[in-house]
PDB file of N, H, CA, C and O in Angstrom:
ATOM      1  N   MET A   1      88.952  89.610  55.354  1.00  0.00           N
ATOM      2  CA  MET A   1      88.712  90.101  56.741  1.00  0.00           C
ATOM      3  C   MET A   1      88.048  91.771  56.566  1.00  0.00           C
ATOM      4  O   MET A   1      88.644  92.599  55.877  1.00  0.00           O
ATOM      5  N   VAL A   2      86.975  92.042  57.166  1.00  0.00           N
ATOM      6  H   VAL A   2      86.491  91.370  57.726  1.00  0.00           H
ATOM      7  CA  VAL A   2      86.379  93.192  57.292  1.00  0.00           C
ATOM      8  C   VAL A   2      86.738  94.025  58.385  1.00  0.00           C
ATOM      9  O   VAL A   2      86.804  93.585  59.532  1.00  0.00           O
ATOM     10  N   ILE A   3      87.027  95.468  58.022  1.00  0.00           N
ATOM     11  H   ILE A   3      86.974  95.826  57.090  1.00  0.00           H
ATOM     12  CA  ILE A   3      87.318  96.373  59.343  1.00  0.00           C
ATOM     13  C   ILE A   3      86.320  97.480  59.093  1.00  0.00           C
ATOM     14  O   ILE A   3      85.684  97.590  58.045  1.00  0.00           O
ATOM     15  N   VAL A   4      86.228  98.301  60.143  1.00  0.00           N
ATOM     16  H   VAL A   4      86.745  98.212  60.994  1.00  0.00           H
ATOM     17  CA  VAL A   4      85.435  99.194  60.412  1.00  0.00           C
ATOM     18  C   VAL A   4      86.150 100.624  60.200  1.00  0.00           C
ATOM     19  O   VAL A   4      87.105 100.963  60.899  1.00  0.00           O
ATOM     20  N   LYS A   5      85.690 101.316  59.329  1.00  0.00           N
ATOM     21  H   LYS A   5      84.914 101.040  58.761  1.00  0.00           H
ATOM     22  CA  LYS A   5      86.322 102.751  59.184  1.00  0.00           C
ATOM     23  C   LYS A   5      86.035 103.704  60.163  1.00  0.00           C
ATOM     24  O   LYS A   5      85.103 103.486  60.937  1.00  0.00           O
ATOM     25  N   LYS A   6      86.728 104.779  60.251  1.00  0.00           N
ATOM     26  H   LYS A   6      87.485 104.956  59.623  1.00  0.00           H
ATOM     27  CA  LYS A   6      86.396 105.725  61.306  1.00  0.00           C
ATOM     28  C   LYS A   6      85.241 106.377  61.194  1.00  0.00           C
ATOM     29  O   LYS A   6      84.791 107.046  62.124  1.00  0.00           O
ATOM     30  N   ASP A   7      84.565 106.230  59.892  1.00  0.00           N
ATOM     31  H   ASP A   7      84.930 105.686  59.137  1.00  0.00           H
ATOM     32  CA  ASP A   7      83.028 106.945  59.563  1.00  0.00           C
ATOM     33  C   ASP A   7      82.009 105.851  59.796  1.00  0.00           C
ATOM     34  O   ASP A   7      80.833 106.054  59.495  1.00  0.00           O
ATOM     35  N   GLY A   8      82.426 104.630  60.350  1.00  0.00           N
ATOM     36  H   GLY A   8      83.381 104.465  60.595  1.00  0.00           H
ATOM     37  CA  GLY A   8      81.591 103.556  60.503  1.00  0.00           C
ATOM     38  C   GLY A   8      81.184 102.918  59.322  1.00  0.00           C
ATOM     39  O   GLY A   8      80.167 102.233  59.432  1.00  0.00           O
ATOM     40  N   ARG A   9      81.757 102.971  58.142  1.00  0.00           N
ATOM     41  H   ARG A   9      82.583 103.527  58.053  1.00  0.00           H
ATOM     42  CA  ARG A   9      81.687 102.006  57.061  1.00  0.00           C
ATOM     43  C   ARG A   9      82.471 100.949  57.200  1.00  0.00           C
ATOM     44  O   ARG A   9      83.565 101.061  57.754  1.00  0.00           O
ATOM     45  N   PHE A  10      81.960  99.613  56.650  1.00  0.00           N
ATOM     46  H   PHE A  10      81.071  99.523  56.201  1.00  0.00           H
ATOM     47  CA  PHE A  10      82.659  98.568  56.625  1.00  0.00           C
ATOM     48  C   PHE A  10      83.349  98.523  55.165  1.00  0.00           C
ATOM     49  O   PHE A  10      82.813  98.956  54.144  1.00  0.00           O
ATOM     50  N   GLN A  11      84.676  97.907  55.237  1.00  0.00           N
ATOM     51  H   GLN A  11      85.111  97.555  56.066  1.00  0.00           H
ATOM     52  CA  GLN A  11      85.694  97.900  54.059  1.00  0.00           C
ATOM     53  C   GLN A  11      86.366  96.601  54.383  1.00  0.00           C
ATOM     54  O   GLN A  11      86.401  96.223  55.554  1.00  0.00           O
ATOM     55  N   ASP A  12      86.980  95.791  53.277  1.00  0.00           N
ATOM     56  H   ASP A  12      86.951  96.098  52.326  1.00  0.00           H
ATOM     57  CA  ASP A  12      87.628  94.733  53.188  1.00  0.00           C
ATOM     58  C   ASP A  12      89.218  95.273  53.544  1.00  0.00           C
ATOM     59  O   ASP A  12      89.717  96.323  53.140  1.00  0.00           O
ATOM     60  N   PHE A  13      89.751  94.424  54.267  1.00  0.00           N
ATOM     61  H   PHE A  13      89.346  93.571  54.595  1.00  0.00           H
ATOM     62  CA  PHE A  13      91.058  94.898  54.785  1.00  0.00           C
ATOM     63  C   PHE A  13      92.043  94.869  53.653  1.00  0.00           C
ATOM     64  O   PHE A  13      92.209  93.906  52.904  1.00  0.00           O
ATOM     65  N   ASP A  14      92.630  95.921  53.602  1.00  0.00           N
ATOM     66  H   ASP A  14      92.496  96.704  54.210  1.00  0.00           H
ATOM     67  CA  ASP A  14      93.593  96.132  52.264  1.00  0.00           C
ATOM     68  C   ASP A  14      95.238  96.275  52.762  1.00  0.00           C
ATOM     69  O   ASP A  14      95.687  97.402  52.970  1.00  0.00           O
ATOM     70  N   PRO A  15      95.924  95.311  52.901  1.00  0.00           N
ATOM     71  CA  PRO A  15      97.332  95.329  53.186  1.00  0.00           C
ATOM     72  C   PRO A  15      98.091  96.542  52.290  1.00  0.00           C
ATOM     73  O   PRO A  15      99.038  97.200  52.723  1.00  0.00           O
ATOM     74  N   THR A  16      97.588  96.678  51.182  1.00  0.00           N
ATOM     75  H   THR A  16      96.819  96.143  50.830  1.00  0.00           H
ATOM     76  CA  THR A  16      98.657  97.714  50.455  1.00  0.00           C
ATOM     77  C   THR A  16      98.488  98.981  51.130  1.00  0.00           C
ATOM     78  O   THR A  16      99.473  99.720  51.119  1.00  0.00           O
ATOM     79  N   LYS A  17      97.208  99.476  51.846  1.00  0.00           N
ATOM     80  H   LYS A  17      96.408  98.876  51.854  1.00  0.00           H
ATOM     81  CA  LYS A  17      97.100 100.674  52.350  1.00  0.00           C
ATOM     82  C   LYS A  17      98.047 100.910  53.317  1.00  0.00           C
ATOM     83  O   LYS A  17      98.491 102.051  53.440  1.00  0.00           O
ATOM     84  N   LEU A  18      98.575  99.676  54.291  1.00  0.00           N
ATOM     85  H   LEU A  18      98.214  98.748  54.191  1.00  0.00           H
ATOM     86  CA  LEU A  18      99.444  99.766  55.191  1.00  0.00           C
ATOM     87  C   LEU A  18     100.772 100.067  54.784  1.00  0.00           C
ATOM     88  O   LEU A  18     101.536 100.749  55.468  1.00  0.00           O
ATOM     89  N   ILE A  19     101.116  99.475  53.469  1.00  0.00           N
ATOM     90  H   ILE A  19     100.496  98.921  52.914  1.00  0.00           H
ATOM     91  CA  ILE A  19     102.441  99.546  52.745  1.00  0.00           C
ATOM     92  C   ILE A  19     102.769 101.100  52.804  1.00  0.00           C
ATOM     93  O   ILE A  19     103.802 101.549  53.301  1.00  0.00           O
ATOM     94  N   LYS A  20     101.815 101.824  52.264  1.00  0.00           N
ATOM     95  H   LYS A  20     100.975 101.460  51.861  1.00  0.00           H
ATOM     96  CA  LYS A  20     101.941 103.401  52.194  1.00  0.00           C
ATOM     97  C   LYS A  20     102.261 103.894  53.687  1.00  0.00           C
ATOM     98  O   LYS A  20     103.291 104.550  53.841  1.00  0.00           O
ATOM     99  N   SER A  21     101.601 103.672  54.589  1.00  0.00           N
ATOM    100  H   SER A  21     100.764 103.139  54.463  1.00  0.00           H
ATOM    101  CA  SER A  21     102.070 104.351  55.864  1.00  0.00           C
ATOM    102  C   SER A  21     103.037 103.722  56.501  1.00  0.00           C
ATOM    103  O   SER A  21     103.611 104.445  57.315  1.00  0.00           O
ATOM    104  N   ILE A  22     103.470 102.530  56.423  1.00  0.00           N
ATOM    105  H   ILE A  22     103.004 101.942  55.761  1.00  0.00           H
ATOM    106  CA  ILE A  22     104.649 101.917  56.977  1.00  0.00           C
ATOM    107  C   ILE A  22     106.007 102.282  56.265  1.00  0.00           C
ATOM    108  O   ILE A  22     107.099 102.614  56.727  1.00  0.00           O
ATOM    109  N   GLY A  23     105.505 102.085  54.840  1.00  0.00           N
ATOM    110  H   GLY A  23     104.618 101.816  54.465  1.00  0.00           H
ATOM    111  CA  GLY A  23     106.841 102.170  53.935  1.00  0.00           C
ATOM    112  C   GLY A  23     107.457 103.509  53.900  1.00  0.00           C
ATOM    113  O   GLY A  23     108.498 103.695  53.270  1.00  0.00           O
ATOM    114  N   ALA A  24     106.849 104.470  54.563  1.00  0.00           N
ATOM    115  H   ALA A  24     106.003 104.318  55.075  1.00  0.00           H
ATOM    116  CA  ALA A  24     107.708 105.802  54.379  1.00  0.00           C
ATOM    117  C   ALA A  24     108.899 105.679  55.366  1.00  0.00           C
ATOM    118  O   ALA A  24     109.891 106.399  55.251  1.00  0.00           O
ATOM    119  N   LYS A  25     108.756 104.655  56.433  1.00  0.00           N
ATOM    120  H   LYS A  25     107.950 104.071  56.526  1.00  0.00           H
ATOM    121  CA  LYS A  25     109.735 104.943  57.238  1.00  0.00           C
ATOM    122  C   LYS A  25     110.592 103.516  57.254  1.00  0.00           C
ATOM    123  O   LYS A  25     111.666 103.523  57.856  1.00  0.00           O
ATOM    124  N   TYR A  26     110.205 102.458  56.693  1.00  0.00           N
ATOM    125  H   TYR A  26     109.333 102.452  56.204  1.00  0.00           H
ATOM    126  CA  TYR A  26     110.987 101.154  56.586  1.00  0.00           C
ATOM    127  C   TYR A  26     111.160 100.814  55.245  1.00  0.00           C
ATOM    128  O   TYR A  26     110.607 101.458  54.354  1.00  0.00           O
ATOM    129  N   LYS A  27     112.044  99.642  54.979  1.00  0.00           N
ATOM    130  H   LYS A  27     112.493  99.119  55.704  1.00  0.00           H
ATOM    131  CA  LYS A  27     112.286  99.094  53.954  1.00  0.00           C
ATOM    132  C   LYS A  27     111.137  98.166  53.516  1.00  0.00           C
ATOM    133  O   LYS A  27     110.435  97.574  54.335  1.00  0.00           O
ATOM    134  N   ALA A  28     110.985  98.072  52.210  1.00  0.00           N
ATOM    135  H   ALA A  28     111.556  98.552  51.544  1.00  0.00           H
ATOM    136  CA  ALA A  28     109.916  97.023  51.919  1.00  0.00           C
ATOM    137  C   ALA A  28     109.829  95.915  52.478  1.00  0.00           C
ATOM    138  O   ALA A  28     108.713  95.566  52.863  1.00  0.00           O
ATOM    139  N   VAL A  29     111.012  95.012  52.693  1.00  0.00           N
ATOM    140  H   VAL A  29     111.918  95.296  52.380  1.00  0.00           H
ATOM    141  CA  VAL A  29     111.003  93.968  53.486  1.00  0.00           C
ATOM    142  C   VAL A  29     110.530  93.789  54.852  1.00  0.00           C
ATOM    143  O   VAL A  29     109.966  92.804  55.327  1.00  0.00           O
ATOM    144  N   GLU A  30     110.866  94.968  55.455  1.00  0.00           N
ATOM    145  H   GLU A  30     111.325  95.769  55.070  1.00  0.00           H
ATOM    146  CA  GLU A  30     110.378  95.137  56.867  1.00  0.00           C
ATOM    147  C   GLU A  30     108.939  95.412  56.882  1.00  0.00           C
ATOM    148  O   GLU A  30     108.217  94.954  57.767  1.00  0.00           O
ATOM    149  N   SER A  31     108.479  96.184  55.879  1.00  0.00           N
ATOM    150  H   SER A  31     109.066  96.555  55.160  1.00  0.00           H
ATOM    151  CA  SER A  31     106.955  96.594  55.921  1.00  0.00           C
ATOM    152  C   SER A  31     106.097  95.407  55.615  1.00  0.00           C
ATOM    153  O   SER A  31     104.993  95.243  56.133  1.00  0.00           O
ATOM    154  N   VAL A  32     106.691  94.508  54.676  1.00  0.00           N
ATOM    155  H   VAL A  32     107.588  94.641  54.255  1.00  0.00           H
ATOM    156  CA  VAL A  32     105.679  93.263  54.353  1.00  0.00           C
ATOM    157  C   VAL A  32     105.991  92.341  55.661  1.00  0.00           C
ATOM    158  O   VAL A  32     105.046  91.592  55.912  1.00  0.00           O
ATOM    159  N   ASN A  33     107.027  92.229  56.497  1.00  0.00           N
ATOM    160  H   ASN A  33     107.794  92.837  56.293  1.00  0.00           H
ATOM    161  CA  ASN A  33     107.061  91.444  57.687  1.00  0.00           C
ATOM    162  C   ASN A  33     106.195  92.035  58.799  1.00  0.00           C
ATOM    163  O   ASN A  33     105.619  91.305  59.606  1.00  0.00           O
ATOM    164  N   ILE A  34     106.102  93.536  58.836  1.00  0.00           N
ATOM    165  H   ILE A  34     106.570  94.129  58.181  1.00  0.00           H
ATOM    166  CA  ILE A  34     104.879  93.955  59.888  1.00  0.00           C
ATOM    167  C   ILE A  34     103.587  93.576  59.476  1.00  0.00           C
ATOM    168  O   ILE A  34     102.757  93.168  60.288  1.00  0.00           O
ATOM    169  N   ILE A  35     103.322  93.696  58.089  1.00  0.00           N
ATOM    170  H   ILE A  35     103.996  94.027  57.429  1.00  0.00           H
ATOM    171  CA  ILE A  35     102.038  93.409  57.632  1.00  0.00           C
ATOM    172  C   ILE A  35     101.709  91.974  57.863  1.00  0.00           C
ATOM    173  O   ILE A  35     100.565  91.714  58.236  1.00  0.00           O
ATOM    174  N   GLY A  36     102.450  91.140  57.713  1.00  0.00           N
ATOM    175  H   GLY A  36     103.379  91.351  57.410  1.00  0.00           H
ATOM    176  CA  GLY A  36     102.346  89.824  57.831  1.00  0.00           C
ATOM    177  C   GLY A  36     101.816  89.446  59.208  1.00  0.00           C
ATOM    178  O   GLY A  36     100.828  88.731  59.378  1.00  0.00           O
ATOM    179  N   GLN A  37     102.689  90.087  60.355  1.00  0.00           N
ATOM    180  H   GLN A  37     103.491  90.668  60.216  1.00  0.00           H
ATOM    181  CA  GLN A  37     102.336  89.928  61.568  1.00  0.00           C
ATOM    182  C   GLN A  37     100.894  90.592  62.002  1.00  0.00           C
ATOM    183  O   GLN A  37     100.248  90.238  62.988  1.00  0.00           O
ATOM    184  N   ILE A  38     100.559  91.504  61.182  1.00  0.00           N
ATOM    185  H   ILE A  38     101.083  91.791  60.380  1.00  0.00           H
ATOM    186  CA  ILE A  38      99.190  92.199  61.523  1.00  0.00           C
ATOM    187  C   ILE A  38      98.091  91.311  60.874  1.00  0.00           C
ATOM    188  O   ILE A  38      97.081  91.126  61.553  1.00  0.00           O
ATOM    189  N   GLU A  39      98.158  90.772  59.713  1.00  0.00           N
ATOM    190  H   GLU A  39      98.978  90.923  59.161  1.00  0.00           H
ATOM    191  CA  GLU A  39      97.267  89.838  59.364  1.00  0.00           C
ATOM    192  C   GLU A  39      97.335  88.525  60.175  1.00  0.00           C
ATOM    193  O   GLU A  39      96.308  87.889  60.415  1.00  0.00           O
ATOM    194  N   LYS A  40      98.413  88.172  60.546  1.00  0.00           N
ATOM    195  H   LYS A  40      99.247  88.688  60.351  1.00  0.00           H
ATOM    196  CA  LYS A  40      98.171  87.003  61.657  1.00  0.00           C
ATOM    197  C   LYS A  40      97.433  87.300  62.694  1.00  0.00           C
ATOM    198  O   LYS A  40      96.563  86.489  63.013  1.00  0.00           O
ATOM    199  N   GLU A  41      97.586  88.428  63.406  1.00  0.00           N
ATOM    200  H   GLU A  41      98.293  89.086  63.147  1.00  0.00           H
ATOM    201  CA  GLU A  41      96.876  88.930  64.595  1.00  0.00           C
ATOM    202  C   GLU A  41      95.537  89.029  64.211  1.00  0.00           C
ATOM    203  O   GLU A  41      94.733  88.556  65.015  1.00  0.00           O
ATOM    204  N   LEU A  42      95.024  89.600  63.029  1.00  0.00           N
ATOM    205  H   LEU A  42      95.677  89.984  62.376  1.00  0.00           H
ATOM    206  CA  LEU A  42      93.649  89.751  62.426  1.00  0.00           C
ATOM    207  C   LEU A  42      93.030  88.324  62.420  1.00  0.00           C
ATOM    208  O   LEU A  42      91.832  88.226  62.686  1.00  0.00           O
ATOM    209  N   SER A  43      93.709  87.283  62.153  1.00  0.00           N
ATOM    210  H   SER A  43      94.682  87.363  61.936  1.00  0.00           H
ATOM    211  CA  SER A  43      93.070  86.062  62.082  1.00  0.00           C
ATOM    212  C   SER A  43      92.834  85.312  63.205  1.00  0.00           C
ATOM    213  O   SER A  43      92.328  84.190  63.196  1.00  0.00           O
ATOM    214  N   THR A  44      93.248  86.010  64.314  1.00  0.00           N
ATOM    215  H   THR A  44      93.659  86.922  64.321  1.00  0.00           H
ATOM    216  CA  THR A  44      93.185  85.239  65.664  1.00  0.00           C
ATOM    217  C   THR A  44      91.637  85.404  66.302  1.00  0.00           C
ATOM    218  O   THR A  44      90.750  86.094  65.801  1.00  0.00           O
ATOM    219  N   THR A  45      91.542  84.693  67.391  1.00  0.00           N
ATOM    220  H   THR A  45      92.263  84.132  67.798  1.00  0.00           H
ATOM    221  CA  THR A  45      89.983  84.566  67.804  1.00  0.00           C
ATOM    222  C   THR A  45      89.916  86.130  68.262  1.00  0.00           C
ATOM    223  O   THR A  45      88.786  86.607  68.152  1.00  0.00           O
ATOM    224  N   ARG A  46      90.790  86.902  68.692  1.00  0.00           N
ATOM    225  H   ARG A  46      91.708  86.515  68.781  1.00  0.00           H
ATOM    226  CA  ARG A  46      90.561  88.271  69.347  1.00  0.00           C
ATOM    227  C   ARG A  46      89.419  88.922  68.257  1.00  0.00           C
ATOM    228  O   ARG A  46      88.582  89.679  68.747  1.00  0.00           O
ATOM    229  N   PHE A  47      89.380  88.723  67.206  1.00  0.00           N
ATOM    230  H   PHE A  47      90.060  88.108  66.808  1.00  0.00           H
ATOM    231  CA  PHE A  47      88.424  89.726  66.131  1.00  0.00           C
ATOM    232  C   PHE A  47      87.538  88.392  65.644  1.00  0.00           C
ATOM    233  O   PHE A  47      87.532  88.146  64.438  1.00  0.00           O
ATOM    234  N   LYS A  48      86.884  87.633  66.441  1.00  0.00           N
ATOM    235  H   LYS A  48      86.889  87.833  67.421  1.00  0.00           H
ATOM    236  CA  LYS A  48      85.954  86.860  65.886  1.00  0.00           C
ATOM    237  C   LYS A  48      84.589  87.258  66.491  1.00  0.00           C
ATOM    238  O   LYS A  48      83.597  86.820  65.908  1.00  0.00           O
ATOM    239  N   GLU A  49      84.400  88.065  67.634  1.00  0.00           N
ATOM    240  H   GLU A  49      85.205  88.421  68.108  1.00  0.00           H
ATOM    241  CA  GLU A  49      83.264  88.668  68.120  1.00  0.00           C
ATOM    242  C   GLU A  49      82.911  89.931  67.633  1.00  0.00           C
ATOM    243  O   GLU A  49      81.756  90.319  67.808  1.00  0.00           O
ATOM    244  N   PHE A  50      83.683  90.595  67.080  1.00  0.00           N
ATOM    245  H   PHE A  50      84.621  90.279  66.939  1.00  0.00           H
ATOM    246  CA  PHE A  50      83.644  91.967  66.383  1.00  0.00           C
ATOM    247  C   PHE A  50      84.634  92.147  65.300  1.00  0.00           C
ATOM    248  O   PHE A  50      85.576  91.371  65.134  1.00  0.00           O
ATOM    249  N   TYR A  51      84.404  93.180  64.570  1.00  0.00           N
ATOM    250  H   TYR A  51      83.639  93.810  64.704  1.00  0.00           H
ATOM    251  CA  TYR A  51      85.180  93.829  63.285  1.00  0.00           C
ATOM    252  C   TYR A  51      86.223  94.566  63.979  1.00  0.00           C
ATOM    253  O   TYR A  51      85.873  95.279  64.920  1.00  0.00           O
ATOM    254  N   PRO A  52      87.528  94.500  63.639  1.00  0.00           N
ATOM    255  CA  PRO A  52      88.687  95.318  63.974  1.00  0.00           C
ATOM    256  C   PRO A  52      88.264  96.830  63.283  1.00  0.00           C
ATOM    257  O   PRO A  52      87.719  97.027  62.196  1.00  0.00           O
ATOM    258  N   THR A  53      88.684  97.760  64.244  1.00  0.00           N
ATOM    259  H   THR A  53      89.126  97.600  65.126  1.00  0.00           H
ATOM    260  CA  THR A  53      88.628  99.029  63.444  1.00  0.00           C
ATOM    261  C   THR A  53      90.102  99.582  63.011  1.00  0.00           C
ATOM    262  O   THR A  53      91.180  99.038  63.248  1.00  0.00           O
ATOM    263  N   THR A  54      89.878 100.760  62.341  1.00  0.00           N
ATOM    264  H   THR A  54      89.002 101.202  62.148  1.00  0.00           H
ATOM    265  CA  THR A  54      91.237 101.352  61.741  1.00  0.00           C
ATOM    266  C   THR A  54      91.917 101.715  62.952  1.00  0.00           C
ATOM    267  O   THR A  54      93.145 101.628  62.960  1.00  0.00           O
ATOM    268  N   ASP A  55      91.309 102.108  63.975  1.00  0.00           N
ATOM    269  H   ASP A  55      90.311 102.179  63.968  1.00  0.00           H
ATOM    270  CA  ASP A  55      92.193 102.421  65.177  1.00  0.00           C
ATOM    271  C   ASP A  55      92.798 101.054  65.894  1.00  0.00           C
ATOM    272  O   ASP A  55      93.727 101.160  66.695  1.00  0.00           O
ATOM    273  N   ASN A  56      92.280  99.890  65.600  1.00  0.00           N
ATOM    274  H   ASN A  56      91.526  99.804  64.950  1.00  0.00           H
ATOM    275  CA  ASN A  56      92.926  98.614  66.249  1.00  0.00           C
ATOM    276  C   ASN A  56      93.904  98.497  65.129  1.00  0.00           C
ATOM    277  O   ASN A  56      95.023  98.264  65.587  1.00  0.00           O
ATOM    278  N   ILE A  57      93.893  98.568  63.946  1.00  0.00           N
ATOM    279  H   ILE A  57      92.984  98.757  63.574  1.00  0.00           H
ATOM    280  CA  ILE A  57      94.912  98.376  62.972  1.00  0.00           C
ATOM    281  C   ILE A  57      96.145  99.242  63.343  1.00  0.00           C
ATOM    282  O   ILE A  57      97.251  98.765  63.595  1.00  0.00           O
ATOM    283  N   GLN A  58      95.854 100.515  63.351  1.00  0.00           N
ATOM    284  H   GLN A  58      94.955 100.903  63.146  1.00  0.00           H
ATOM    285  CA  GLN A  58      96.903 101.550  63.881  1.00  0.00           C
ATOM    286  C   GLN A  58      97.798 101.143  65.239  1.00  0.00           C
ATOM    287  O   GLN A  58      99.016 101.290  65.344  1.00  0.00           O
ATOM    288  N   ASP A  59      96.897 100.599  66.247  1.00  0.00           N
ATOM    289  H   ASP A  59      95.908 100.480  66.162  1.00  0.00           H
ATOM    290  CA  ASP A  59      97.736 100.073  67.332  1.00  0.00           C
ATOM    291  C   ASP A  59      98.452  98.975  67.003  1.00  0.00           C
ATOM    292  O   ASP A  59      99.519  98.898  67.610  1.00  0.00           O
ATOM    293  N   MET A  60      98.202  98.029  66.181  1.00  0.00           N
ATOM    294  H   MET A  60      97.335  98.092  65.688  1.00  0.00           H
ATOM    295  CA  MET A  60      98.784  96.845  65.641  1.00  0.00           C
ATOM    296  C   MET A  60     100.219  97.350  64.907  1.00  0.00           C
ATOM    297  O   MET A  60     101.296  96.823  65.183  1.00  0.00           O
ATOM    298  N   VAL A  61     100.083  98.388  63.984  1.00  0.00           N
ATOM    299  H   VAL A  61      99.207  98.816  63.759  1.00  0.00           H
ATOM    300  CA  VAL A  61     101.196  98.780  63.280  1.00  0.00           C
ATOM    301  C   VAL A  61     102.247  99.253  64.178  1.00  0.00           C
ATOM    302  O   VAL A  61     103.379  98.771  64.140  1.00  0.00           O
ATOM    303  N   GLU A  62     101.844 100.358  65.138  1.00  0.00           N
ATOM    304  H   GLU A  62     100.924 100.750  65.169  1.00  0.00           H
ATOM    305  CA  GLU A  62     102.516 101.005  66.040  1.00  0.00           C
ATOM    306  C   GLU A  62     103.203  99.613  66.963  1.00  0.00           C
ATOM    307  O   GLU A  62     104.420  99.673  67.137  1.00  0.00           O
ATOM    308  N   LYS A  63     102.595  98.605  67.441  1.00  0.00           N
ATOM    309  H   LYS A  63     101.606  98.557  67.299  1.00  0.00           H
ATOM    310  CA  LYS A  63     103.133  97.532  68.146  1.00  0.00           C
ATOM    311  C   LYS A  63     104.028  96.844  67.474  1.00  0.00           C
ATOM    312  O   LYS A  63     105.023  96.535  68.130  1.00  0.00           O
ATOM    313  N   TYR A  64     103.994  96.461  66.235  1.00  0.00           N
ATOM    314  H   TYR A  64     103.186  96.712  65.702  1.00  0.00           H
ATOM    315  CA  TYR A  64     104.844  95.746  65.599  1.00  0.00           C
ATOM    316  C   TYR A  64     106.222  96.254  65.034  1.00  0.00           C
ATOM    317  O   TYR A  64     107.273  95.639  64.850  1.00  0.00           O
ATOM    318  N   ILE A  65     105.830  97.802  64.779  1.00  0.00           N
ATOM    319  H   ILE A  65     104.977  98.302  64.928  1.00  0.00           H
ATOM    320  CA  ILE A  65     106.998  98.533  64.337  1.00  0.00           C
ATOM    321  C   ILE A  65     107.853  98.661  65.430  1.00  0.00           C
ATOM    322  O   ILE A  65     109.061  98.686  65.195  1.00  0.00           O
ATOM    323  N   MET A  66     107.396  98.761  66.759  1.00  0.00           N
ATOM    324  H   MET A  66     106.415  98.742  66.949  1.00  0.00           H
ATOM    325  CA  MET A  66     108.209  98.722  68.143  1.00  0.00           C
ATOM    326  C   MET A  66     108.823  97.348  68.389  1.00  0.00           C
ATOM    327  O   MET A  66     109.950  97.241  68.873  1.00  0.00           O
ATOM    328  N   LEU A  67     108.180  96.445  68.101  1.00  0.00           N
ATOM    329  H   LEU A  67     107.265  96.532  67.708  1.00  0.00           H
ATOM    330  CA  LEU A  67     108.718  95.177  68.286  1.00  0.00           C
ATOM    331  C   LEU A  67     110.053  94.654  67.220  1.00  0.00           C
ATOM    332  O   LEU A  67     110.974  93.885  67.496  1.00  0.00           O
ATOM    333  N   ASN A  68     109.803  95.291  66.085  1.00  0.00           N
ATOM    334  H   ASN A  68     109.054  95.915  65.860  1.00  0.00           H
ATOM    335  CA  ASN A  68     110.740  94.948  64.970  1.00  0.00           C
ATOM    336  C   ASN A  68     111.924  95.735  64.935  1.00  0.00           C
ATOM    337  O   ASN A  68     113.018  95.461  64.440  1.00  0.00           O
ATOM    338  N   LYS A  69     111.488  96.899  65.619  1.00  0.00           N
ATOM    339  H   LYS A  69     110.600  97.121  66.021  1.00  0.00           H
ATOM    340  CA  LYS A  69     112.723  97.926  65.886  1.00  0.00           C
ATOM    341  C   LYS A  69     114.054  97.420  66.078  1.00  0.00           C
ATOM    342  O   LYS A  69     114.266  96.664  67.026  1.00  0.00           O
ATOM    343  N   LYS A  70     114.930  97.731  65.329  1.00  0.00           N
ATOM    344  H   LYS A  70     114.757  98.345  64.559  1.00  0.00           H
ATOM    345  CA  LYS A  70     116.313  97.442  65.901  1.00  0.00           C
ATOM    346  C   LYS A  70     117.029  98.446  66.521  1.00  0.00           C
ATOM    347  O   LYS A  70     117.202  99.565  66.037  1.00  0.00           O
ATOM    348  N   VAL A  71     117.572  97.950  67.900  1.00  0.00           N
ATOM    349  H   VAL A  71     117.432  97.042  68.293  1.00  0.00           H
ATOM    350  CA  VAL A  71     117.992  98.811  69.069  1.00  0.00           C
ATOM    351  C   VAL A  71     119.511  98.956  68.685  1.00  0.00           C
ATOM    352  O   VAL A  71     120.269  99.611  69.400  1.00  0.00           O
TER     353      VAL A  71
END
């Protein structure tokens, strides 16, 4: 999966970069779960017509953190 960086460059999706940003707040198991959910969403038809941007990825991170948050 290719994503579009903020400066317009194309780059392969790298889940290890998400571990750094998510991992500061969550346990490794929770981070891996969130990354799995993001990878699943990236493979849907939503991104067949265009490449996701880093902003799309950040929105998904926030969404899945909130959905996985224990109240």
